[in-house]
C-alpha positions as CSV (number, residue, x, y, z in Angstrom):
1,M,86.7,121.3,129.6
2,N,84.3,119.4,131.7
3,H,83.3,116.1,130.3
4,P,79.7,114.9,130.9
5,K,80.9,111.7,132.5
6,S,82.9,113.3,135.4
7,N,84.0,110.0,136.9
8,N,85.4,109.0,133.6
9,F,87.0,112.4,133.2
10,E,89.3,111.7,136.2
11,V,90.5,108.4,134.7
12,L,90.9,110.0,131.3
13,T,93.0,112.7,132.9
14,L,95.2,110.1,134.6
15,I,95.7,108.3,131.2
16,L,96.6,111.5,129.4
17,E,98.9,112.6,132.2
18,E,100.7,109.2,132.0
19,I,101.2,109.7,128.3
20,K,102.7,113.2,128.8
21,E,105.0,112.0,131.6
22,K,106.1,108.8,130.0
23,A,107.2,110.5,126.8
24,N,108.4,113.8,128.4
25,L,106.0,115.7,126.2
26,L,105.1,119.4,126.4
27,G,101.5,118.4,126.5
28,V,98.6,116.2,125.3
29,I,95.4,117.5,123.7
30,L,92.2,115.5,123.3
31,A,89.5,117.1,121.1
32,A,86.4,116.3,119.2
33,H,86.1,116.4,115.4
34,D,83.6,119.2,115.8
35,G,86.3,121.4,117.4
36,N,85.3,121.0,121.0
37,L,88.2,120.7,123.5
38,I,87.9,117.7,125.8
39,F,91.2,117.9,127.6
40,E,94.6,119.6,127.4
41,N,97.6,119.9,129.6
42,V,99.9,122.1,127.6
43,G,100.4,125.1,129.9
44,H,99.2,128.6,130.8
45,N,99.7,130.3,127.4
46,F,98.0,127.6,125.4
47,K,94.7,128.6,123.8
48,G,93.1,125.1,123.8
49,E,89.7,126.1,122.5
50,K,91.2,127.9,119.6
51,F,93.7,125.1,118.9
52,S,91.1,122.4,118.9
53,S,88.8,124.3,116.6
54,M,91.6,125.1,114.1
55,Y,93.1,121.6,114.3
56,A,89.7,120.0,113.8
57,S,89.6,121.6,110.4
58,V,93.1,120.2,109.7
59,V,91.9,116.7,110.6
60,E,88.8,117.1,108.4
61,S,90.9,118.3,105.5
62,A,93.3,115.3,105.9
63,T,90.3,113.0,106.0
64,G,89.1,114.6,102.7
65,L,92.5,114.1,101.2
66,G,92.5,110.5,102.1
67,Q,89.1,110.0,100.5
68,T,90.2,111.5,97.3
69,I,93.0,109.0,96.9
70,G,91.0,105.9,97.7
71,N,89.1,106.2,101.0
72,R,92.3,106.0,103.1
73,K,91.9,106.6,106.8
74,I,94.2,109.0,108.7
75,K,96.9,107.3,110.7
76,K,99.0,110.3,111.8
77,I,99.3,114.0,111.0
78,I,102.7,115.3,111.8
79,T,103.2,119.1,112.0
80,E,106.7,120.5,112.6
81,L,106.7,124.0,114.3
82,G,110.3,125.1,115.0
83,N,111.3,123.4,118.2
84,K,107.9,121.6,118.7
85,T,106.2,118.9,116.7
86,L,102.5,118.0,116.8
87,I,101.6,114.4,116.2
88,T,97.9,113.9,115.8
89,V,96.2,110.5,115.6
90,E,92.5,109.8,115.2
91,C,91.0,108.0,118.3
92,S,87.6,107.5,116.8
93,D,85.3,109.0,114.2
94,K,84.5,111.7,116.8
95,T,87.8,112.4,118.6
96,F,91.5,113.0,117.9
97,L,94.6,113.1,120.2
98,T,97.5,115.4,119.7
99,L,100.9,115.0,121.3
100,V,102.9,118.2,121.7
101,V,106.5,117.0,121.3
102,K,109.6,119.0,122.4
103,N,113.2,118.4,121.5
104,D,113.9,116.2,124.5
105,S,110.8,114.1,124.3
106,F,110.8,110.3,124.1
107,V,107.8,110.0,121.8
108,N,108.6,106.3,120.8
109,K,107.8,105.3,124.4
110,V,104.1,106.1,123.8
111,L,103.8,105.5,120.1
112,N,104.5,101.8,120.6
113,D,101.6,101.6,123.1
114,L,99.4,104.3,121.5
115,Q,96.7,101.9,120.3
116,N,96.3,100.6,123.9
117,Y,96.0,104.2,125.2
118,I,93.5,105.0,122.5
119,A,91.4,102.0,123.3
120,K,91.3,103.0,127.0
121,L,90.3,106.6,126.0
122,N,87.6,105.4,123.7
123,N,86.1,103.2,126.5
124,L,85.8,106.3,128.7
125,L,84.2,108.7,126.1
C-alpha cells in the first residue's frame, strides 16, 4: 500500500483517518480504477487487495450503466451488506473512495464535506 509520493501519503492517511473518525466509520478504502489498493483502514480481517480489485469492476460496470442511459457520471454506489453499508464515490477518473459504514456511524457528518475531502485527496495523488 505504499504510494509513490510518500510525503503525500502521510497527509493522505491523516485525511482518510479524519473521515473515519469524524463519521465513526468501520473504515475507509481508497483504490484505483485499475483495482490497485492505495489505502485502507478497515481492520485485520479485511482483504484490501481483493476488495479493491473486485470493487473496481463494480465501479466500471456502474460507469458502463451510466453511459448506456445517456453518459451519466457516477455519484454514489451504495451497497447494503447486513449490518454494514458501503458507500462508494468516484474521486477522479482514476480513483474511488469507499466508506464502510456501521450501524452507529454518522455518515452525514462527512457526506456534507465529501467534495472538500475529495479535492484534498486529488491534490495529493
